[in-house]
N, C-alpha and C positions, 0 to 999 in steps of 0.2 A: 504493500500499499503507499502510494507516495505522498498523501495528504500529512502534512505535520502534525503530531500527536496531539497539541493544544487544541486543533480543530477537531479531531476526533471527540477528544473528551468534551468539548463544548456543543458538537453535535449529541452526544451521549445523554447529555445534561436537558438539550433541548427535546429529545424523544421523551425523557422521563418525563417532563413538563406535559406533554401531548398527552402521555399514557395517563398522567394523574389528572388532568383536568378533565378527562373524558370517563372518568370512573372505571379504567381497567384495573386500577390498583389501589387499593384503600389503605390507608396508614403507611407502614413498611413494607408492603406487599411487593412481588414484583421482582426481576432483575434484568437485565441485558448485557452484553459485551460485544466488542468488534475485535475481531482477531486481526493484527498488525504486523505480523510476521511468524515465520515458521513455527517460533517456539514463545510468542508473544501475546497476549490477551488483554486488553483492557475492559475492566468490566466494574459495574456499579458496587457501592461497599453494600454492607450488610447493616440491617438495624435503622437505615435511613429513607424517608419517603424520597419517592422519584419524583416528586412535585416539587423539592427544593435542594435538588443537586447544584455542586457547582463545580468546575471541572478539577478543583484541588480535591474532591470526595473520589474521585476515580482510583482503581486499584489495577497495579499491573501486576498480572500474572505470568507463569512459564505454562505449558500445556501438562504439567504434572498437578497444577494448583496451587503452586507455591507461589505465594507474594513473594516478588523479586526487588521489589524498592521498597522503603519506608513512603508510606502515607504522609505527606504534610499535615494531615488534622488526626492522625494516627488512625483512620478507618481500616477496617479490616475487609477483605472481599466478600462477595456473597457466599454464603454456604451453599449456593445453588451452582456454583461453578462448575462443579464435576460433571454435571448435564451437558453445560455448555461445551464443555472440553470433548466429552463424548461424541456430540454432535459434529463439532469441528474435524475430530478423527474420522468419523464416518463419511463425511463429505467432502473433498478438496475444495470445493466451488463455494462452500459456505463460509461468510465472513463475518456475519452477523446473527445473534439469536437474542430474543424476544421473549421471555417468561411473563405472562400477564394473567388478569382475572377477569376479561370481559365477559360482563354479567349474563349475557344471552348463550356464549359457547360454554360458560360455566355450568349454567343450569343443565346443559346437555351432558356434559361429562359426570355431573353429581347425580342426574338420573340414569346414568349410563346409557344414553341413548344416542346412536349416530347422528351427526347431521344430515338432514335430508338432503337428497341428489335431486337436480333436475328443478329446483324451484327459483333460484335466483342464478341468471346467467352469469354475473359477475363473480361470484362465488366459484362458479363452476371454471371459468376462464382463470381467474387468479390463484384460487386455492386447490383445485381440482378436488381429487378424493382426498379427506380427511380422515385419517386412523384415530381410532380410541384405544388409549394405553389401558392397561389394568392400573388401578391403584397400588400406588407404591410412597413409602413414606419419604417425604421431603428430607432433603439435606443427606440422604444415604445412597450407598452404590445402589440400591434396588429402584431409585429413581432413572437413572440411565439406563439401567439394564431393561426396565419395563418399555422405553421410548425407542431405542437406538436401532431394535429390530424391526421394528414398522418403517424406518425411513428408508425410502428407496430414491431414485435419481429424480422423480417426479414429485416427490414430497416436499413441503413446505410449511406444513402445519400438523401438529399432532394435540387431538384432545387428551389432555391428563386425567386420569380416572380421578373423580372427588376432587379435583384439584383447579385446574385451569386450562390455558394452553400454552404451547410453544410453538414458535414461529421462527424461519431461517432462510436466510436468503444471500445472495452477492453482496448486499448494502444494508447499511441499517435503516437507512430510510424505507428500502422496499419493504424489509422485514417488519417495521412498524406496520406499513400500508397491510400487510397480510394480518 
């Protein structure tokens, strides 16, 4: 990625504000990340509302989930970074991941009902088929294990059983739109 890191951090904050304003994450929920190199990922911190992020809050990890530089505000990386890293390892073309709780999609996930197909043309074009993962406890290895097998070359969204959604694409803005 050729963009300066400060610009990517700002975009992460801007997307966090949009997600929070739309009600896709309440309180400190959700997380997102951008892969900036073969072994480097910028991610949102744990325990902080996505609506109030600043570039100094964004954390840098390696592909093993280790925070590789001190955060100027003492923030720690999201506890869900292992999910993000598993998606990056599964798909080389993915450069951004967003996990959130959009109310309508989350309702389907909680009810264990797959998203209907053939109803909304834009959803068909931009999302394609959206698989549903079994419930897995957040912040554990079970979460990526429940999702990664469902990811194919055409997949860009997965409903997380009893939880929310995870979206991924080649840019953070495209991921947010999904």
